[in-house]
KEPADO-566047 format. One line per field, with one value per residue (C-alpha): residue in one letter; y, z, x. Coordinates in steps of 0.2 Angstrom, whole numbers. Example, Ala and Ser with C-alpha at 12.3 -4.5 7.8 and 13.67 -1.06 7.14 Angstrom:
2
res	(A / S)
py	(-22 / -5)
pz	(39 / 36)
px	(62 / 68)
This chain:
312
res	(X / X / X / X / X / X / X / X / X / X / X / X / X / X / X / X / X / X / X / X / X / X / X / X / X / X / X / X / X / X / X / X / X / X / X / X / X / X / X / X / X / X / X / X / X / X / X / X / X / X / X / X / X / X / X / X / X / X / X / X / X / X / X / X / X / X / X / X / X / X / X / X / X / X / X / X / X / X / X / X / X / X / X / X / X / X / X / X / X / X / X / X / X / X / X / X / X / X / X / X / X / X / X / X / X / X / X / X / X / X / X / X / X / X / X / X / X / X / X / X / X / X / X / X / X / X / X / X / X / X / X / X / X / X / X / X / X / X / X / X / X / X / X / X / X / X / X / X / X / X / X / X / X / X / X / X / X / X / X / X / X / X / X / X / X / X / X / X / X / X / X / X / X / X / X / X / X / X / X / X / X / X / X / X / X / X / X / X / X / X / X / X / X / X / X / X / X / X / X / X / X / X / X / X / X / X / X / X / X / X / X / X / X / X / X / X / X / X / X / X / X / X / X / X / X / X / X / X / X / X / X / X / X / X / X / X / X / X / X / X / X / X / X / X / X / X / X / X / X / X / X / X / X / X / X / X / X / X / X / X / X / X / X / X / X / X / X / X / X / X / X / X / X / X / X / X / X / X / X / X / X / X / X / X / X / X / X / X / X / X / X / X / X / X / X / X / X / X / X / X / X / X / X / X / X / X / X / X / X / X / X / X)
py	(-109 / -93 / -77 / -66 / -49 / -54 / -62 / -44 / -33 / -43 / -37 / -22 / -4 / -3 / -18 / -13 / 5 / -2 / -16 / -3 / 8 / -4 / -19 / -12 / 6 / 10 / 26 / 21 / 37 / 33 / 16 / 26 / 37 / 22 / 17 / 30 / 24 / 5 / -10 / -10 / 8 / 11 / -3 / 7 / 23 / 16 / 11 / 29 / 36 / 53 / 60 / 55 / 40 / 22 / 9 / 7 / -12 / -20 / -16 / -8 / 8 / 25 / 24 / 6 / 10 / 26 / 16 / 3 / 18 / 23 / 6 / 6 / 23 / 32 / 49 / 60 / 76 / 73 / 84 / 68 / 63 / 79 / 74 / 58 / 64 / 75 / 61 / 51 / 65 / 78 / 73 / 74 / 86 / 99 / 110 / 127 / 123 / 119 / 100 / 95 / 82 / 77 / 74 / 63 / 53 / 50 / 46 / 37 / 23 / 28 / 15 / 26 / 42 / 35 / 31 / 48 / 55 / 44 / 48 / 66 / 68 / 58 / 66 / 83 / 87 / 106 / 103 / 115 / 101 / 88 / 95 / 94 / 77 / 72 / 79 / 69 / 53 / 57 / 61 / 43 / 34 / 22 / 20 / 3 / 13 / 8 / 13 / 4 / 8 / 1 / 17 / 25 / 13 / 7 / 21 / 11 / 1 / -1 / -13 / -8 / -17 / -23 / -18 / -1 / 3 / 0 / 9 / 23 / 23 / 22 / 38 / 46 / 41 / 48 / 64 / 67 / 64 / 77 / 89 / 89 / 81 / 86 / 72 / 72 / 71 / 56 / 47 / 47 / 40 / 27 / 21 / 18 / 9 / -2 / -7 / -13 / -24 / -30 / -35 / -47 / -52 / -46 / -60 / -68 / -67 / -57 / -68 / -86 / -84 / -92 / -86 / -73 / -76 / -88 / -76 / -64 / -77 / -76 / -70 / -57 / -42 / -30 / -29 / -16 / -13 / -31 / -34 / -48 / -50 / -46 / -30 / -26 / -31 / -21 / -6 / -9 / -11 / 7 / 10 / 5 / -8 / -20 / -27 / -30 / -48 / -50 / -50 / -66 / -77 / -68 / -65 / -84 / -88 / -76 / -85 / -102 / -97 / -97 / -110 / -121 / -109 / -97 / -85 / -81 / -86 / -78 / -88 / -81 / -67 / -56 / -61 / -46 / -39 / -33 / -22 / -34 / -46 / -41 / -59 / -75 / -85 / -99 / -93 / -84 / -67 / -52 / -41 / -53 / -58 / -39 / -35 / -50 / -47 / -29 / -34 / -47 / -35 / -22 / -36 / -41 / -58 / -54 / -44 / -44 / -52 / -41 / -44 / -38 / -21 / -17 / -5 / -11)
pz	(-95 / -96 / -103 / -89 / -95 / -103 / -86 / -79 / -91 / -89 / -70 / -60 / -67 / -53 / -60 / -78 / -76 / -67 / -79 / -93 / -84 / -76 / -88 / -105 / -105 / -113 / -109 / -93 / -87 / -93 / -84 / -68 / -69 / -68 / -51 / -43 / -52 / -55 / -46 / -30 / -29 / -31 / -18 / -5 / -8 / -6 / 11 / 16 / 31 / 31 / 42 / 29 / 39 / 36 / 49 / 63 / 64 / 61 / 42 / 39 / 48 / 39 / 39 / 32 / 19 / 13 / 12 / 0 / -10 / -12 / -18 / -30 / -37 / -32 / -41 / -26 / -31 / -23 / -9 / 0 / 6 / 15 / 31 / 30 / 33 / 46 / 54 / 55 / 61 / 69 / 88 / 89 / 74 / 76 / 61 / 60 / 75 / 73 / 73 / 90 / 89 / 107 / 107 / 90 / 97 / 114 / 109 / 91 / 85 / 70 / 59 / 60 / 57 / 41 / 36 / 40 / 30 / 15 / 16 / 19 / 4 / -8 / -3 / 4 / -2 / 2 / 20 / 30 / 44 / 33 / 32 / 52 / 51 / 39 / 50 / 65 / 54 / 46 / 63 / 70 / 58 / 68 / 66 / 57 / 43 / 47 / 58 / 73 / 82 / 98 / 101 / 108 / 123 / 123 / 119 / 119 / 103 / 92 / 78 / 65 / 61 / 43 / 46 / 52 / 39 / 24 / 33 / 34 / 17 / 8 / 18 / 13 / -5 / -7 / 2 / -11 / -25 / -18 / -14 / 4 / 6 / -4 / -15 / -10 / 8 / 6 / -6 / 7 / 20 / 9 / 3 / 22 / 24 / 9 / 14 / 30 / 21 / 9 / 23 / 28 / 10 / 15 / 26 / 33 / 49 / 44 / 57 / 54 / 37 / 44 / 39 / 52 / 51 / 39 / 37 / 28 / 13 / 13 / -4 / 6 / -1 / 6 / 18 / 31 / 42 / 38 / 29 / 17 / 5 / -10 / -3 / 0 / -18 / -25 / -16 / -21 / -39 / -42 / -36 / -42 / -29 / -37 / -47 / -31 / -30 / -12 / -20 / -31 / -16 / -13 / -32 / -34 / -21 / -29 / -45 / -38 / -30 / -47 / -48 / -63 / -73 / -72 / -61 / -43 / -30 / -15 / -2 / 15 / 23 / 38 / 52 / 54 / 46 / 28 / 20 / 6 / -2 / -17 / -21 / -16 / -6 / -14 / -31 / -45 / -38 / -50 / -36 / -32 / -51 / -55 / -41 / -45 / -63 / -61 / -49 / -61 / -75 / -65 / -60 / -78 / -76 / -86 / -101 / -111 / -129 / -143 / -145 / -127 / -130 / -145 / -141 / -143)
px	(-13 / -23 / -18 / -14 / -17 / -34 / -39 / -34 / -42 / -59 / -59 / -65 / -60 / -48 / -39 / -41 / -33 / -18 / -15 / -15 / -3 / 8 / 9 / 5 / 10 / -8 / -19 / -27 / -36 / -54 / -54 / -48 / -62 / -75 / -69 / -80 / -96 / -93 / -88 / -79 / -77 / -95 / -98 / -87 / -95 / -113 / -108 / -102 / -112 / -120 / -106 / -93 / -87 / -88 / -96 / -84 / -77 / -61 / -57 / -74 / -69 / -65 / -47 / -46 / -59 / -49 / -33 / -43 / -50 / -32 / -26 / -41 / -36 / -52 / -51 / -48 / -57 / -74 / -79 / -85 / -68 / -64 / -76 / -68 / -51 / -56 / -65 / -49 / -37 / -47 / -46 / -26 / -24 / -38 / -41 / -34 / -21 / -2 / 2 / 8 / 23 / 21 / 2 / 5 / 19 / 12 / -6 / -5 / 5 / 17 / 8 / -8 / 2 / 9 / -9 / -14 / 0 / -5 / -24 / -21 / -9 / -20 / -38 / -32 / -16 / -16 / -21 / -9 / -7 / 2 / 20 / 19 / 13 / 27 / 40 / 35 / 35 / 51 / 60 / 55 / 66 / 77 / 96 / 94 / 84 / 66 / 52 / 43 / 26 / 33 / 43 / 28 / 27 / 46 / 56 / 72 / 66 / 81 / 75 / 63 / 47 / 42 / 24 / 28 / 41 / 30 / 15 / 27 / 35 / 19 / 13 / 28 / 29 / 11 / 18 / 31 / 19 / 7 / 21 / 20 / 38 / 54 / 59 / 77 / 74 / 63 / 73 / 87 / 75 / 68 / 85 / 90 / 73 / 75 / 92 / 86 / 73 / 86 / 97 / 82 / 79 / 61 / 57 / 72 / 83 / 98 / 107 / 101 / 92 / 77 / 59 / 54 / 35 / 26 / 13 / 25 / 22 / 4 / -4 / -16 / -25 / -30 / -16 / -22 / -8 / 0 / 17 / 18 / 33 / 22 / 18 / 36 / 41 / 25 / 33 / 51 / 47 / 46 / 65 / 82 / 83 / 71 / 86 / 96 / 102 / 96 / 79 / 83 / 76 / 59 / 56 / 59 / 46 / 34 / 36 / 33 / 17 / 8 / -5 / -8 / -17 / -2 / -11 / -10 / -24 / -32 / -23 / -29 / -39 / -34 / -47 / -59 / -76 / -76 / -89 / -89 / -77 / -68 / -62 / -67 / -55 / -46 / -50 / -38 / -36 / -34 / -26 / -12 / -9 / -7 / 4 / 15 / 16 / 22 / 34 / 41 / 40 / 51 / 63 / 65 / 56 / 40 / 34 / 19 / 18 / 15 / -4 / -6 / 1 / -8 / -21 / -40)
């Protein structure tokens, strides 16, 4: 069986800095700075076009690339990201104009508003349009606790979507971290959304217990807009709910997905075009192994051994 942490630390700077922060409690700042100049981060930046955008195709376009850069931990200070953010939001949220809730809710799916909020809060946290965007997103929370993109075309929608709920939660969490949304208000909304997910054990019908969609079990990264159980667990690990007994089932499932080497593989890829592949299909995955281990650590099911936490 491979040493999981050694495997992770031998990877891309994006993996190394998060391994040090989330698994080892070591100083990670120098590794994070390398994301902009080495490995995957450098590859994404090399493909940026002159107007600040990225080539427009499914999973290569600007919005999907910016979301992946956030996942990598790309340092957000470079001026090169401001035009990219404007490229995403400028049509429906013109600069120097008040945010129009009617325009946003009538013309753009809620998932994308969650993406915009996450991207803007990360790369342009002082943009004056962000508080208005956050209000639009918060005000569309459904009575069952989550969110659903379908409300734009089917206003009577009452049951939340797993996909939309986490697309929105990730945007709101980033907005809180950047000071765009008040923490207390967010935590109340978040608690309602997580309770909705816990009632479903993250992937089961709350009525029959049956698996809602088999694709929810896939070990897929990047996720783009798609929900998976690992994505949900990776979000919930940062909340008190990670120890809720209703997560025992999905946590058992996650542990059982380790391969013979003790790592997690790249299982499936969401159909579409990529700028490049960070990992090879069927091989051992640093992304999935990192995410799985930090979930299991938060749940009290894994801890590094003493040699792994000793600074080099």
